[in-house]
C-alpha positions as CSV (number, residue, x, y, z in Angstrom):
1,M,95.8,9.0,-164.6
2,A,95.5,7.7,-168.2
3,L,92.0,7.1,-169.5
4,Q,92.8,3.4,-170.2
5,E,94.0,2.9,-166.7
6,F,90.8,4.5,-165.3
7,V,88.6,2.3,-167.5
8,S,90.5,-0.8,-166.4
9,E,89.9,0.1,-162.8
10,L,86.1,0.5,-163.5
11,E,85.8,-2.8,-165.4
12,S,87.6,-4.7,-162.6
13,L,85.2,-3.1,-160.0
14,C,82.2,-4.1,-162.1
15,T,83.4,-7.7,-162.4
16,A,84.0,-7.9,-158.6
17,A,80.6,-6.5,-157.9
18,N,78.8,-8.9,-160.3
19,E,80.6,-11.8,-158.7
20,A,79.7,-10.7,-155.1
21,F,76.0,-10.1,-155.9
22,S,75.7,-13.4,-157.8
23,K,77.1,-15.4,-154.9
24,A,74.9,-13.7,-152.3
25,E,72.6,-16.3,-150.7
26,S,70.9,-14.2,-148.0
27,G,69.7,-10.7,-147.4
28,D,72.6,-10.1,-145.0
29,Q,75.2,-11.1,-147.6
30,L,73.5,-9.0,-150.3
31,E,73.4,-6.0,-147.9
32,D,77.1,-6.5,-147.2
33,G,77.8,-6.4,-151.0
34,R,75.7,-3.3,-151.4
35,V,77.6,-1.4,-148.7
36,E,81.0,-2.5,-150.1
37,F,80.3,-1.5,-153.7
38,L,77.5,1.1,-153.6
39,G,78.0,2.6,-150.1
40,A,77.5,6.4,-150.1
41,K,80.5,7.1,-148.0
42,N,83.1,4.4,-148.3
43,G,81.8,2.3,-151.2
44,R,84.3,1.2,-153.8
45,L,82.3,2.9,-156.6
46,K,82.5,6.2,-154.6
47,S,86.3,5.7,-154.3
48,A,86.6,5.1,-158.1
49,Q,84.6,8.2,-158.7
50,K,87.2,10.3,-156.8
51,L,89.8,9.0,-159.3
52,L,88.0,10.9,-162.0
53,G,89.7,14.1,-160.9
54,S,93.1,12.6,-161.8
55,V,92.2,11.9,-165.4
56,E,93.5,14.3,-168.0
57,K,91.1,17.1,-168.8
58,S,90.7,16.0,-172.4
59,D,89.7,12.5,-171.4
60,K,87.3,13.4,-168.6
61,P,84.1,13.4,-170.8
62,A,84.8,9.8,-171.9
63,A,85.9,8.8,-168.4
64,G,82.6,10.3,-166.9
65,Q,80.5,8.4,-169.5
66,K,82.2,5.1,-168.6
67,L,81.8,5.8,-164.9
68,N,78.0,6.2,-165.4
69,Q,77.8,3.0,-167.4
70,I,79.6,1.0,-164.7
71,K,77.5,2.6,-162.0
72,K,74.3,1.5,-163.8
73,A,75.7,-2.0,-164.4
74,I,76.6,-2.5,-160.8
75,Q,73.1,-1.1,-159.6
76,A,71.4,-3.5,-162.1
77,A,73.4,-6.4,-160.8
78,F,72.3,-5.5,-157.3
79,E,68.7,-5.3,-158.2
80,E,68.8,-8.6,-160.1
81,A,70.3,-10.3,-157.0
82,K,67.7,-8.7,-154.8
83,S,64.9,-9.9,-157.0
84,R,66.4,-13.4,-157.1
85,L,66.5,-13.7,-153.3
86,V,62.9,-12.4,-153.0
87,N,61.6,-14.9,-155.5
88,A,63.5,-17.7,-153.7
89,V,61.9,-16.8,-150.4
90,E,58.4,-16.7,-152.0
91,D,59.0,-20.1,-153.6
92,D,59.8,-21.6,-150.2
93,L,56.5,-20.3,-148.7
94,D,53.7,-22.7,-148.1
95,E,50.9,-21.8,-150.5
96,T,48.4,-22.3,-147.7
97,F,50.2,-19.7,-145.5
98,D,48.0,-16.7,-144.8
99,P,50.1,-13.8,-143.3
100,T,46.9,-12.0,-142.3
101,L,46.0,-14.6,-139.7
102,P,46.9,-13.9,-136.0
103,G,50.1,-15.6,-134.8
104,A,50.2,-18.6,-132.5
105,P,50.3,-17.6,-128.8
106,I,53.7,-18.1,-127.1
107,R,53.6,-20.5,-124.2
108,M,55.4,-18.7,-121.4
109,G,57.3,-20.5,-118.7
110,R,56.6,-20.0,-115.0
111,L,58.0,-20.8,-111.6
112,H,57.2,-24.2,-110.1
113,P,54.7,-24.0,-107.3
114,I,57.3,-25.2,-104.8
115,T,59.7,-22.4,-106.0
116,Q,56.8,-19.9,-105.7
117,T,56.2,-21.1,-102.1
118,I,59.8,-20.9,-101.2
119,E,60.0,-17.3,-102.4
120,E,56.9,-16.3,-100.5
121,L,58.2,-18.0,-97.3
122,K,61.5,-16.0,-97.6
123,D,59.4,-12.8,-97.9
124,I,57.3,-13.6,-94.9
125,M,60.2,-14.6,-92.6
126,G,62.2,-11.6,-93.9
127,R,59.5,-9.3,-92.7
128,L,59.7,-11.0,-89.3
129,G,63.4,-10.2,-89.1
130,F,65.0,-13.5,-90.2
131,S,67.9,-13.6,-92.6
132,I,68.5,-16.4,-95.1
133,E,71.4,-18.9,-94.8
134,E,72.3,-22.0,-97.0
135,G,74.1,-25.2,-96.3
136,P,75.3,-28.3,-98.3
137,E,72.9,-31.1,-99.1
138,I,75.7,-33.7,-98.6
139,E,76.5,-33.7,-94.8
140,D,78.8,-35.5,-92.4
141,D,77.8,-37.4,-89.3
142,W,78.7,-34.5,-87.0
143,H,76.4,-31.8,-88.5
144,N,73.5,-34.2,-89.3
145,F,73.5,-36.1,-86.0
146,E,76.1,-35.6,-83.3
147,A,76.0,-31.9,-82.9
148,L,72.2,-32.1,-82.9
149,N,72.3,-34.3,-79.8
150,I,71.4,-37.5,-81.7
151,P,73.6,-40.2,-80.1
152,R,75.1,-43.1,-82.1
153,E,72.6,-45.6,-80.8
154,H,69.6,-43.4,-81.8
155,P,67.2,-45.0,-84.3
156,A,67.3,-41.9,-86.4
157,R,70.8,-42.9,-87.6
158,D,69.5,-46.3,-88.9
159,P,70.8,-46.8,-92.5
160,L,67.3,-47.8,-93.4
161,D,66.1,-44.3,-92.5
162,N,68.9,-42.3,-94.3
163,F,70.7,-42.1,-97.6
164,Y,74.3,-42.9,-96.7
165,L,76.9,-42.5,-99.3
166,A,79.6,-45.1,-100.1
167,T,82.3,-42.6,-99.1
168,A,83.5,-40.6,-96.1
169,N,84.7,-37.1,-95.3
170,Q,88.4,-37.0,-96.4
171,N,89.4,-34.8,-93.4
172,S,87.5,-36.4,-90.5
173,G,86.8,-39.8,-91.9
174,Q,83.1,-39.4,-90.8
175,P,80.4,-41.1,-92.9
176,L,78.6,-38.9,-95.4
177,L,74.9,-38.8,-96.3
178,L,72.3,-36.8,-98.0
179,R,71.0,-34.5,-95.2
180,S,67.8,-35.7,-93.5
181,Q,66.9,-32.2,-92.2
182,T,67.8,-28.6,-92.6
183,S,68.8,-28.5,-88.9
184,T,72.3,-29.1,-90.1
185,V,72.4,-25.4,-91.3
186,Q,71.7,-24.1,-87.8
187,I,74.8,-26.0,-86.5
188,R,77.0,-24.5,-89.3
189,V,75.8,-21.0,-88.6
190,M,76.2,-21.2,-84.8
191,E,79.7,-22.7,-85.3
192,N,80.8,-19.5,-87.1
193,T,78.5,-16.8,-85.7
194,P,78.2,-15.4,-82.1
195,P,74.7,-14.7,-80.8
196,P,72.3,-13.1,-81.4
197,I,71.1,-15.1,-84.4
198,R,67.8,-15.0,-86.3
199,I,68.0,-17.1,-89.5
200,I,66.0,-19.4,-91.8
201,S,67.3,-21.9,-94.3
202,L,65.2,-23.4,-97.1
203,G,66.4,-26.5,-99.1
204,R,66.0,-30.1,-100.1
205,V,66.2,-32.9,-97.6
206,Y,66.2,-36.7,-98.2
207,R,64.6,-39.6,-96.3
208,P,63.9,-43.1,-97.7
209,D,60.2,-42.8,-97.2
210,T,57.7,-44.7,-99.4
211,A,56.0,-42.2,-101.6
212,D,52.3,-41.7,-100.8
213,R,49.8,-38.9,-100.7
214,T,51.7,-37.0,-98.0
215,H,55.3,-38.4,-98.1
216,Y,58.1,-38.3,-100.6
217,P,61.8,-39.4,-100.4
218,M,62.9,-35.9,-101.4
219,F,61.2,-32.9,-100.1
220,H,61.9,-29.3,-98.9
221,Q,62.1,-27.9,-95.4
222,M,62.3,-24.4,-94.0
223,E,64.5,-24.3,-90.9
224,G,64.3,-21.4,-88.5
225,L,66.6,-20.5,-85.6
226,M,66.6,-17.7,-83.1
227,I,69.3,-17.4,-80.4
228,D,69.5,-14.5,-78.0
229,V,69.1,-13.6,-74.3
230,D,65.8,-14.6,-72.7
231,V,64.2,-16.3,-75.7
232,T,61.2,-18.3,-74.5
233,M,58.6,-20.7,-75.8
234,A,56.2,-17.8,-76.0
235,D,58.4,-16.2,-78.7
236,L,58.4,-19.5,-80.6
237,K,54.6,-19.8,-80.5
238,T,54.2,-16.1,-81.6
239,V,56.5,-16.6,-84.6
240,L,54.7,-19.8,-85.7
241,R,51.3,-18.2,-85.4
242,L,52.4,-15.1,-87.2
243,F,53.9,-17.2,-90.0
244,A,50.8,-19.4,-90.3
245,T,48.3,-16.5,-90.5
246,N,50.5,-14.7,-93.0
247,Y,50.9,-17.7,-95.3
248,L,47.7,-19.7,-94.8
249,G,45.3,-16.9,-94.0
250,E,43.8,-15.2,-90.9
251,D,41.1,-17.9,-90.7
252,V,43.6,-20.8,-90.5
253,R,43.2,-23.1,-87.4
254,I,46.5,-24.3,-86.0
255,R,47.5,-26.2,-82.9
256,I,50.7,-26.8,-81.1
257,R,51.1,-30.1,-79.2
258,P,53.9,-31.7,-77.2
259,S,56.4,-33.9,-79.0
260,F,60.0,-35.0,-78.8
261,F,63.1,-34.2,-80.8
262,P,66.7,-34.9,-79.6
263,F,67.8,-31.4,-80.4
264,T,65.0,-29.4,-78.7
265,E,63.7,-29.5,-75.2
266,P,60.8,-29.0,-74.7
267,S,59.6,-30.0,-78.2
268,V,56.3,-29.4,-80.0
269,E,54.7,-30.1,-83.3
270,A,52.5,-27.6,-85.2
271,D,49.4,-28.7,-87.2
272,Y,46.9,-27.0,-89.3
273,Y,43.3,-28.0,-89.9
274,W,42.5,-29.0,-93.6
275,N,39.9,-31.1,-95.3
276,G,38.4,-32.1,-92.0
277,K,41.6,-33.3,-90.3
278,W,44.7,-32.0,-88.6
279,V,47.8,-32.1,-90.8
280,E,51.4,-31.7,-89.4
281,F,53.4,-29.0,-91.0
282,G,56.5,-28.9,-88.8
283,G,58.3,-29.6,-85.6
284,A,59.8,-27.1,-83.2
285,G,61.1,-26.4,-79.7
286,M,63.6,-24.7,-77.5
287,V,67.2,-25.5,-78.5
288,D,68.6,-28.2,-76.2
289,P,71.4,-27.0,-74.0
290,N,73.6,-29.8,-75.3
291,V,73.3,-28.4,-78.8
292,L,74.3,-25.0,-77.6
293,Q,77.3,-26.4,-75.8
294,S,78.3,-28.4,-79.0
295,V,78.8,-25.2,-80.9
296,G,80.5,-23.3,-78.0
297,Y,77.6,-21.3,-76.7
298,D,76.9,-20.9,-73.0
299,P,73.4,-22.3,-72.2
300,E,73.4,-20.3,-69.0
301,T,73.7,-17.1,-70.9
302,V,71.7,-17.6,-74.1
303,S,68.6,-19.6,-75.2
304,G,66.8,-20.0,-78.4
305,F,64.2,-21.9,-80.4
306,A,64.3,-23.8,-83.7
307,F,61.6,-25.0,-86.1
308,G,61.4,-27.0,-89.3
309,L,58.4,-26.7,-91.6
310,G,57.5,-28.8,-94.6
311,V,57.4,-26.6,-97.7
312,E,55.4,-29.1,-99.8
313,R,52.7,-29.4,-97.1
314,L,52.4,-25.6,-97.0
315,C,52.2,-25.5,-100.8
316,M,49.6,-28.2,-100.8
317,R,47.4,-26.4,-98.3
318,R,47.6,-23.1,-100.2
319,H,46.7,-24.6,-103.6
320,S,44.4,-27.4,-102.4
321,I,46.7,-30.1,-103.7
322,T,45.8,-33.5,-102.1
323,D,48.7,-35.6,-103.3
324,I,52.4,-34.5,-102.8
325,R,53.4,-36.7,-105.8
326,D,51.7,-34.3,-108.2
327,L,54.4,-31.8,-107.4
328,F,57.1,-34.1,-108.8
329,T,55.5,-35.6,-111.9
330,N,56.5,-32.7,-114.2
331,E,53.0,-32.9,-115.7
332,T,52.8,-29.5,-117.6
333,R,49.0,-29.5,-117.5
334,F,49.1,-29.7,-113.7
335,L,51.9,-27.1,-113.4
336,H,50.3,-24.6,-115.7
337,Q,47.6,-24.1,-113.1
338,F,49.9,-22.1,-110.8
């Protein structure tokens, strides 16, 4: 290679390096330029240095001298750009900023108390042998009422007591509504699963209740279902008591009293004692034979129990919350207590 050609290559390289470094507006861009031109392995200056071997022997001293000049010029351009960027950052800093002060603490997020409660309920019931199932929040008339032995004339179907939708199921033509209970999940499971069954389902349910200290139009339930041979009321009472003492503590006082639900017979309600009075936390009972027949089970062969517990009321009892509305206000000062 002729000396003049080698010198021309070096001067073009220097011009390109100066332009790249002068245009760098961030540390990343400057580092990219340094690697491109001054990189120890694949840098363009390193590649140019290899061309020195092709220069005629008589011209090598002059070529080597020019190479050193270009290398120093490119390095100087890099250092100048580096100094320019550092000064620009320092100019942007607040004069009152003290880097020796401790940093501001980071506010970490956390699970909502209802979510915490749901996860703990899953753990307790899992240890009692119950698996978890889910179902849709928009239900049809069959799963929400008819299969649960709730006849058409029953007051529970009253539009004033449910959130009906202005549409219907495209396949069956049945009215659609926001589910009023998680009992719908037990129907869906039994329709597709032969006995034995031992499941729970946790999720939102909707009823047009007036919001007060213990009621809200949207809340959460935990539905439990056990179907097998020779399941009795004693099994139900045992499960409810084991659950209550595991979640609410060994010293909790609970009572089980007679009640009525269309889908269980006999039916009971479970209460716990809190703040000087009994508070209902769920309904339960033996699955009505009509419900078993509606899903194709033989009530002469199998029996079972079902229960539905209010998640919010359990959460309130655990954390001494006296107003259910506090759980839905999204007040961070309240939520950060849990």
